[in-house]
C-alpha positions in Angstrom: -150.7 191.9 -116.7 -147.3 190.4 -117.6 -146.5 188.0 -120.4 -143.0 186.4 -120.8 -141.6 184.4 -123.7 -138.2 182.9 -124.0 -136.5 182.4 -127.3 -133.5 180.1 -127.8 -131.1 181.6 -130.4 -128.7 179.6 -132.6 -125.7 180.9 -130.6 -127.1 179.2 -127.5 -128.2 182.5 -125.9 -131.6 182.7 -124.5 -133.6 185.9 -124.9 -136.6 186.7 -122.6 -139.2 189.1 -124.0 -141.4 190.5 -121.2 -144.5 192.4 -122.2 -146.2 194.4 -119.4 -149.7 195.8 -119.9 -151.5 198.4 -117.8 -154.5 200.7 -118.0 -153.8 204.4 -118.2 -155.5 206.7 -115.6 -159.1 207.5 -116.5 -158.7 205.8 -119.9 -160.1 202.4 -121.0 -157.2 201.9 -123.4 -154.5 199.3 -122.6 -150.8 200.5 -122.8 -147.9 198.0 -123.2 -144.2 198.1 -122.4 -141.6 195.7 -123.7 -138.5 194.6 -121.8 -135.7 192.4 -123.2 -133.3 190.3 -121.1 -130.6 187.8 -122.2 -128.8 184.8 -120.7 -125.6 183.4 -122.2 -125.2 179.5 -122.1 -123.0 179.5 -119.0 -124.9 182.2 -117.1 -127.4 181.3 -114.4 -129.7 184.4 -114.5 -131.1 186.7 -117.2 -129.6 190.2 -117.4 -130.0 193.4 -119.6 -128.2 193.2 -123.0 -126.4 196.5 -122.4 -125.0 197.3 -119.0 -122.7 200.2 -117.9 -119.6 198.1 -119.0 -120.9 197.6 -122.6 -118.9 199.5 -125.2 -122.1 200.9 -126.8 -123.7 202.0 -123.5 -123.0 205.7 -124.3 -125.0 205.4 -127.5 -128.0 204.1 -125.6 -127.8 206.9 -123.0 -127.7 209.6 -125.7 -130.6 208.3 -127.7 -134.4 208.6 -127.3 -136.3 206.0 -125.4 -137.6 204.4 -128.6 -134.1 204.3 -130.1 -132.7 202.8 -126.9 -135.3 200.0 -127.1 -134.2 199.3 -130.7 -130.5 199.2 -129.6 -131.4 196.8 -126.8 -133.2 194.6 -129.3 -130.3 194.7 -131.7 -127.7 193.8 -129.1 -129.8 191.0 -127.6 -130.0 189.1 -130.9 -133.8 188.8 -130.9 -135.6 189.8 -134.1 -138.5 192.2 -134.5 -140.6 189.3 -135.7 -140.1 187.5 -132.4 -141.0 190.6 -130.4 -144.1 191.0 -132.5 -145.0 187.4 -131.9 -144.8 188.0 -128.2 -146.9 191.1 -128.4 -149.5 189.3 -130.5 -149.8 186.5 -127.9 -150.1 189.1 -125.2 -152.9 191.0 -127.0 -154.7 187.7 -127.7 -154.6 186.8 -124.0 -155.8 190.3 -123.0 -158.8 190.1 -125.3 -160.1 186.8 -123.8 -162.9 186.8 -121.4 -161.6 185.8 -117.9 -163.6 182.6 -117.9 -162.2 181.6 -121.4 -158.6 181.9 -120.5 -158.4 178.6 -118.5 -160.5 176.8 -121.0 -158.4 178.0 -124.0 -155.1 176.9 -122.5 -156.6 173.7 -121.2 -157.6 172.7 -124.7 -154.0 173.6 -126.0 -152.5 171.3 -123.4 -154.6 168.3 -124.5 
């Protein structure tokens, strides 16, 4: 399952937080992974915050995966609170019974 949320920052930049959830092999627990993409006001498509031409790219390559995710979050401009908000929404959706999902969002639209 994938959940995406776009945040509009004061600078005009848009940040897309993508939460991907999947079941681990032979384990009923749900594991999540978070991805962050950015789009500047004049850009057409979302991209990663740190590419190979970014001055701090070397710092990300030398760090652990958890530290690299924190660097991506820092350079994107999105806050930990916004990422947590997206994770909370994802977890709330995952915990709904499949028949309730449509009913829940239908009532929010009214």
